[in-house]
Structure formats: C-alpha cells, structure tokens
N, C-alpha and C positions, 0 to 999 in steps of 0.2 A: 341543391341548396344545403343539405346536411354536410356534404363533403367540403363545401366552401366554408361553412361555419367551423367545421373541425380543423381545417387548415389555418384559419384565422386564429383559432384558439391555440394552436401549436406554434404559431409564429414567434411569440415572445421567447419561448423556450429554445426554439431553433436559433434565434438571433443570439441569445446568450451563449448557447453551446458553440456556435460559430465563432463568437468573439473569444471565448475561453480557449478554443483550439487554434483558431486562425492567427490571433495576435502573436503568441509566442513563436509559432512556426514562421510567420512572416518576419518577425523581428530577427530571428536566428538567420533566416535567409539573407536579410539585408546586412546584418553584421558580418556574414561570411564573405561579403564583397569588399571588406576592408582589412588592412593589416594593422592590427592594434598592438602596441607595445604595452603589455600588461605591467603594472607596477611603476609606470612612469607617467608623467603629466603630458607626454607628447600626444598630439592629435592623431587620430586614426588616419591612415593613408589609404586612398582608394586604390584597389588592385583589380577590381572587376572580377573576372574569372581566373585570375592568376593563382589564387589559393587552390582552386580546384585543379588547375594544370599541375601545380607543384605536388598536390596530393596524388594525382594519377600517375606521376612519374616516380613516386616514392615506393620502393620495394617493401618497406616496413608496413605501410598501409595495407598492401595487398596480403602480406603474411598475416597481419592482425585480422583482417576481414575473413581470411580462410580459417584461422583459429577460432574466431567467434562463431562462424557458421557451423563448423564441425562440433564445437561444444554445444551449441544450441540444438542441433539435430539430435545429438546423443542424449542430452539432458531431457529434452521434451519427449523423446521416444521412451526413455526409461521411466519417466514420470507417468506417461500414459499407460504403459504396460503394468507398472507396479500399482498405480491408482486403480486401474480396472480390475486387477487381481484382488486387491483389498476390498473393493466395492462388491465384487462377486462373492467373496468369502463372507463379508458382513451382511449380505442379503440372504444368506442361507438360514433356514429356521433351525436355530440351535439354542441350547440353554445358556442364559446369560448374555444374549445378543445385545441387549440394551447397555449392559456394563461394558462390553467390548467396544461398542460404538462410541460410548462416552470416552473411553480411554483413547481410542483412535483419533477422536476429534479434539482431545485435550490440548495439543499444541496450538490450535487455532484460537480457542477461547481463552486459554490461560495467558497467551501473549497479549490479547486485548485487555484482560483484567490487569496484567502487570504494567501495562503502558498507560492506563487511564486512572490514576489515583483519584481524580476528582469525581469519578462515577461511584466511588465506594462509600460515601457517607451513609449512615444508618437509615435515615429517613427515606432516601431514594431506594435503597435496597428493600426496606420494609414496604414501600408502596409497590415495588415490583413483585415482591413475594407476599401478596395480599393474603395468601392462604396461611401464612405463619408469621405475622408481623411481630408477635411477642418474642418468638425465638430469635429472629434476625436482629431485633432491637437489643435483646439481652446479651447476645453473643458479641455484638458490635463488630463482627467479622475480624476478630483480633488476629487471626492467622493471615488475613490479607492486609489489614491496616493497623498495625500495633501502635502507630504514632498518630496523633491528631493532625499533624501538619503534612503528612505524606506517607509514602510507603516505606517498608522496611529496607528495600533496596536503595532508596534515597539516603537512608541513614548509613547503610553499609558503605556505599560508594561516596558518601560525603556530598551528595547533590542536594540542592534546595528543591523543595516542592514547587511546582509552577502554578 
C-alpha cells in the first residue's frame, strides 16, 4: 500500500519531467523528417529518412563526429584527473585550507553573482546574512552593484539591466 501511494505521489512530477524531456526530443525527431528551407516562406517538404541517408553518406559528418568524440574523451579525462587531484590536495589537513577552498571555488560562485544582478539588492543580502545585517546594509555591496539599476558590467558594456 505504501509503495502504491508513493508512486501515485511521484506521478505528477514524472509526467512533468517526461513532458519537458519528451516533447522537445519528439519535436526534433519529427522535424528531422522534413527538408525545411530556412529563411524562406516555403512549406517544409517531407523527406522521411532522406536526411539521415544524406547524413550517413557525408564524409564531413563522420569527420566531425570523430573530432567531437576525441575532444570529449580528452577533455573529460583531463577534467577528471585534474579535478580529482585538486580535490585530494584540498582534502589534506593544511593551514589555510578554508581560504584555499574558497579561492578554488571562486569561479563557480563569482559567475553566479555576476550573472544575477537582481539577487543583489541590500535587503535580500541582509536577510541572507542575518548575522551581520547592519554591515551588509551599510556597505550596500558597492563592489558588486555600484549602480542602482544594474551591475557595473552592464554599465561598462552598455547593456541595460534586465
């Protein structure tokens, strides 16, 4: 009985997940059976598996597939080895390990901060940093958001804040 209830409770999420994944894949598969003249108002022409036949006979496709496979294998292997090495070094008990970990992970969280200027207003940061609301309010994170309508990079590159 408990398994049945659990499965029923998971059903809406599974249906949504299937729709999110299945629809684009199914639509792409359907569209691949047509020859479409992009940039024109001509109607797509049914080709069936003709596109796949043409692709299978194209030498550039196979060379591209080989290049992509080699690049992927090399890149993933290097990332695995380097990532494991860095993880093993950062797991060692050494002085300043917290600082080194913060510096090592900086590219991940700094990119998130730079791409999300709407997450920077003072009140949100003050509520997240409940231990020091006065400090975060008084500083207003000028180094992150010197302009009230967006980030410094938006001003530098001439972009509008979204």
